[in-house]
Each structure stands twice: as structure tokens, then as C-alpha cells.
C-alpha positions as CSV (number, residue, x, y, z in Angstrom):
1,M,9.8,23.2,-2.3
2,R,8.0,21.9,-5.4
3,D,11.2,20.5,-6.9
4,E,11.9,18.6,-3.7
5,Q,8.4,17.2,-3.7
6,L,8.8,16.0,-7.2
7,I,12.1,14.4,-6.4
8,F,10.5,12.6,-3.4
9,A,7.6,11.5,-5.6
10,D,10.0,10.1,-8.1
11,H,11.9,8.2,-5.4
12,V,8.7,6.7,-4.1
13,G,7.7,5.9,-7.7
14,R,10.9,4.0,-8.4
15,F,10.7,2.2,-5.0
16,Y,7.1,1.0,-5.6
17,A,7.9,0.1,-9.2
18,R,11.0,-1.9,-8.1
19,R,9.6,-3.6,-5.0
20,Y,5.9,-4.0,-5.8
21,G,5.6,-3.8,-9.6
22,F,3.6,-0.6,-9.5
23,P,3.5,1.5,-12.6
24,P,5.9,4.4,-11.9
25,M,3.1,6.9,-12.1
26,A,1.2,5.2,-9.3
27,G,4.2,5.3,-7.0
28,R,4.9,8.9,-8.0
29,L,1.3,9.8,-7.2
30,L,1.5,8.1,-3.8
31,G,4.7,9.9,-2.9
32,Y,3.2,13.2,-3.9
33,L,0.1,12.7,-1.9
34,F,2.2,12.2,1.2
35,V,3.8,15.7,0.8
36,C,1.4,17.9,-1.3
37,D,-0.3,20.9,0.2
38,P,-3.3,21.0,0.3
39,P,-3.5,17.2,1.0
40,Q,-6.6,16.9,-1.3
41,Q,-5.9,17.6,-5.0
42,T,-8.0,17.4,-8.1
43,I,-6.9,15.2,-11.0
44,D,-5.9,18.3,-13.0
45,E,-3.9,19.7,-10.1
46,L,-2.1,16.4,-9.7
47,G,-1.4,16.2,-13.4
48,E,0.0,19.7,-13.4
49,A,2.2,19.1,-10.3
50,L,3.5,15.7,-11.5
51,L,3.9,16.8,-15.2
52,A,1.6,14.0,-16.2
53,S,-1.4,13.5,-18.4
54,R,-4.9,13.4,-16.9
55,S,-5.3,9.8,-18.1
56,A,-2.1,8.8,-16.4
57,V,-3.1,10.3,-13.1
58,T,-6.6,8.8,-13.4
59,G,-5.2,5.4,-14.0
60,A,-2.8,5.8,-11.0
61,V,-5.6,6.9,-8.8
62,K,-7.7,3.9,-9.8
63,L,-4.8,1.6,-9.0
64,L,-4.1,3.2,-5.6
65,E,-7.9,3.1,-4.7
66,G,-7.8,-0.6,-5.4
67,Y,-5.0,-1.0,-2.8
68,R,-6.8,1.3,-0.4
69,M,-4.0,3.8,-0.5
70,A,-5.9,6.7,-2.0
71,R,-9.5,7.9,-2.2
72,R,-11.6,10.3,-4.1
73,T,-14.1,12.6,-2.4
74,R,-16.4,15.3,-3.7
75,G,-17.6,18.2,-1.6
76,A,-21.2,19.4,-1.7
77,G,-21.6,21.5,-4.8
78,E,-18.3,20.6,-6.3
79,R,-18.0,19.2,-9.8
80,V,-14.6,17.6,-9.4
81,D,-13.3,14.8,-7.3
82,R,-10.5,15.5,-4.8
83,V,-7.8,12.8,-4.4
84,S,-6.1,12.2,-1.1
85,L,-4.3,9.5,0.9
86,E,-6.7,6.9,2.3
87,P,-6.5,7.1,6.1
88,V,-5.6,3.5,6.4
89,A,-2.7,4.0,4.0
90,G,-0.4,4.4,7.0
91,Q,-1.3,0.9,8.1
92,P,0.9,-1.9,6.6
93,Q,-1.4,-3.9,4.3
94,N,0.6,-7.1,4.8
95,F,-0.5,-7.3,8.4
96,D,-3.7,-9.0,7.1
97,S,-3.2,-12.6,8.1
98,A,-6.0,-13.6,5.8
99,L,-3.8,-12.8,2.8
100,H,-1.2,-15.3,4.0
101,E,-3.9,-17.9,4.7
102,E,-5.0,-17.6,1.1
103,H,-1.4,-17.9,0.0
104,A,-1.0,-21.1,2.1
105,A,-4.2,-22.6,0.6
106,L,-3.1,-21.7,-2.9
107,F,0.4,-23.3,-2.4
108,R,-1.2,-26.4,-0.8
109,E,-3.2,-26.7,-4.0
110,G,0.0,-26.8,-6.0
111,L,1.5,-29.3,-3.6
112,A,-1.5,-31.6,-4.2
113,L,-0.6,-31.5,-7.9
114,L,2.9,-32.7,-7.0
115,A,1.7,-35.4,-4.6
116,G,3.8,-38.2,-6.3
117,A,6.8,-36.0,-7.1
118,P,10.2,-36.3,-5.3
119,P,10.7,-34.2,-2.2
120,E,13.2,-31.9,-3.9
121,R,10.5,-31.1,-6.6
122,R,7.9,-30.4,-3.8
123,A,10.4,-28.4,-1.7
124,P,9.7,-24.9,-3.1
125,L,6.0,-25.1,-2.7
126,A,6.3,-26.8,0.7
127,E,8.5,-23.9,1.9
128,M,6.0,-21.4,0.6
129,V,3.2,-23.2,2.5
130,A,5.3,-23.1,5.7
131,L,6.1,-19.5,5.3
132,A,2.6,-18.4,4.6
133,E,1.3,-20.4,7.6
134,F,4.0,-18.9,9.8
135,L,3.1,-15.3,8.7
136,S,-0.6,-15.9,9.1
137,E,0.1,-17.1,12.7
138,R,2.5,-14.4,13.6
139,L,1.0,-11.3,12.0
140,P,-1.9,-10.7,14.5
141,A,0.6,-10.5,17.3
142,L,3.0,-8.4,15.3
143,R,0.1,-6.0,14.4
144,A,-0.8,-5.8,18.1
145,E,2.8,-5.0,19.0
146,W,2.9,-2.3,16.3
147,H,-0.3,-0.7,17.6
148,A,1.1,-0.7,21.2
149,R,4.3,0.9,20.0
150,R,2.4,3.5,17.8
151,D,0.2,4.3,20.9
152,E,3.4,4.8,23.0
153,L,4.9,7.0,20.4
154,R,1.8,9.1,20.2
155,A,1.5,9.4,23.9
156,S,5.1,10.6,24.2
157,G,4.6,13.2,21.4
158,N,7.1,11.5,19.1
159,L,4.4,10.6,16.6
160,P,1.5,12.8,15.8
161,G,-2.0,11.2,16.2
162,G,-4.8,11.6,13.7
163,D,-6.7,9.4,11.3
164,G,-3.6,8.3,9.4
165,G,-3.2,5.4,11.8
166,A,-6.9,4.4,11.6
167,E,-7.5,0.7,12.3
């Protein structure tokens, strides 16, 4: 099973590196956290399982914490942190319409710099503004649709419940 877990972790690492620019170790760590047993692991355990240095794992944990994909906890009397998936990790992060509102504002700032430029020069930024505004308008409804579907899947037994789908 461990070989299959490492292969899965490598696949996740490559996907997140290619699609999101994550360092491969961060993606590998994320993939491993989805399938490891127990689901809480120390830095040393993660390093051993992923055949990685302690510093590489620590850096990956810090990055994933920043994205709210992983968290560290420490039990009473323990001297080491345990790393696990953040319960909201199962929630698509891009459902946050505020992110796209910020994008729109940023791209509008760029458009202002090109106020006197020809339309074809302004077109890429104008399209980015329009896309960001569209996403910020549509995402709240899409998120509500997802939550309704998730609730239906849970009620039918096709999707386990739990805190992995926390709001």
C-alpha cells in the first residue's frame, strides 16, 4: 500500500506543480495527507514516508498552511506537532468571490493606466475585468449549488459526511 500512496502523492505533486505552480514537495505532501494512516503525522513521519528531508517537509507544511490546506496541532503533553489536512481543504478555494472582486479591481487599475490606448491594447485587461466580475457575481450561486448537491450526496449515502466539508 505504501508504494501506491507514494505514487498517488507524486501524481498530486506533479498536478499541483503544473497547474498551480506549487513546489512539487508541497503537492506530494498534500496528496499523501489525503491517503496516509493515521491522518495526523509528525514532520519526521512525513519525511520518512515521502523520502524527503525534514526541512523540505516543514517548508511544504508552511506553504499548505498558508493556503488553508493543512494544519498543525499538538496534543496535551506532546512535544511534536502533528500535521493533517485542514477540514476546509475539501472546499474549493476559488469559490471565494472576494478573490475575483480583488482581481477585477487590480485589472481596472491597469486599465486606468491604458486610458488613452487603442482598444486592442486595452482588450486583454478589459477581458480580465469582465471575467473577474462575472466570476464574482456567479460564484456565490455556484457555491450554493455545490452545497445543495453535496448535502444530497451525503443524504443518499453516496458521499460520507464529516468535517471535510466544513463551511
